[in-house]
C-alpha positions in Angstrom: 157.6 -37.6 98.8 161.2 -38.8 98.0 162.5 -35.8 99.9 160.4 -36.7 103.0 161.6 -40.3 102.8 165.2 -39.2 102.5 164.8 -36.9 105.6 163.3 -39.6 107.8 165.9 -42.0 109.1 164.1 -45.2 109.9 165.1 -48.5 111.4 163.5 -51.6 112.8 165.5 -53.2 115.6 163.3 -55.9 116.9 161.6 -57.8 114.1 164.2 -58.1 111.4 167.1 -60.4 112.2 169.5 -58.4 110.1 168.5 -55.0 111.7 171.6 -54.9 114.0 173.8 -54.7 110.9 174.9 -51.3 109.7 173.4 -50.1 106.4 170.1 -52.0 106.5 168.2 -51.3 103.3 164.4 -51.5 102.9 162.4 -51.9 99.8 160.2 -48.9 98.9 157.0 -50.5 100.3 158.7 -51.2 103.7 160.1 -47.7 103.8 156.8 -46.1 102.9 155.1 -48.2 105.6 157.6 -46.8 108.2 157.2 -43.3 106.9 153.4 -43.6 107.3 153.9 -44.7 110.9 156.1 -41.7 111.6 153.7 -39.3 109.9 150.7 -40.8 111.8 152.5 -40.5 115.1 153.4 -36.9 114.4 149.8 -36.0 113.4 148.5 -36.6 116.9 145.5 -38.3 115.4 144.9 -41.8 116.9 142.8 -42.8 114.0 145.6 -42.2 111.5 148.0 -44.1 113.8 145.6 -47.1 114.0 145.3 -47.2 110.2 149.1 -47.1 109.8 149.6 -49.8 112.4 147.0 -52.1 110.7 148.5 -51.5 107.3 152.0 -52.3 108.6 151.0 -55.6 110.3 153.3 -54.6 113.2 152.3 -54.7 116.8 152.4 -51.6 118.9 155.2 -53.1 120.9 157.2 -53.7 117.7 156.5 -50.1 116.7 157.4 -48.7 120.1 160.6 -50.6 120.4 161.7 -50.7 116.8 160.6 -47.8 114.7 163.0 -44.8 114.6 161.9 -41.4 113.2 164.6 -38.8 112.6 166.9 -40.6 115.1 164.3 -40.8 117.9 162.1 -43.7 118.9 158.6 -43.2 117.7 157.2 -42.2 121.1 159.9 -39.5 121.7 159.4 -38.3 118.1 155.6 -37.9 118.6 156.1 -36.1 121.9 158.8 -33.8 120.5 156.2 -32.7 117.9 153.5 -32.1 120.6 151.6 -35.2 119.5 150.9 -36.3 123.0 147.8 -38.3 122.2 149.5 -40.6 119.8 152.6 -40.9 122.0 150.5 -41.9 124.9 148.4 -44.3 122.8 151.5 -46.1 121.5 152.8 -46.4 125.0 149.5 -47.7 126.4 149.0 -50.2 123.6 152.6 -51.4 123.7 152.3 -52.0 127.5 155.7 -50.6 128.1 154.9 -49.6 131.7 154.5 -46.2 133.2 155.4 -43.3 130.9 154.7 -39.7 131.7 154.5 -37.2 128.9 154.7 -33.7 130.2 154.9 -30.5 128.1 157.6 -28.6 130.0 156.8 -25.4 128.2 153.4 -25.4 129.7 154.5 -26.2 133.3 154.1 -23.2 135.5 156.9 -22.5 137.9 156.2 -21.0 141.3 
């Protein structure tokens, strides 16, 4: 578990006033909450994502704009792991506007 937490680079930009400073440190509970959000986004299970969101007390907009998983925002991170359902769910709930998620490996070329 420590190894997973060490691998995931997490940051919150929008809801901590000190987040723009380099070297932001989180207590273990905050870090675990962020790891759970990243895991849930990667799982492609909307139920897991909703549970992680409720446990974190963060809005979907805060998650979409502030949570970073392995250097990617949470929506890109989910999509890069073929978790299109959770990526779309976060986008819809955060009301970020129009986002199209397309698996370019599955697109047929004529």
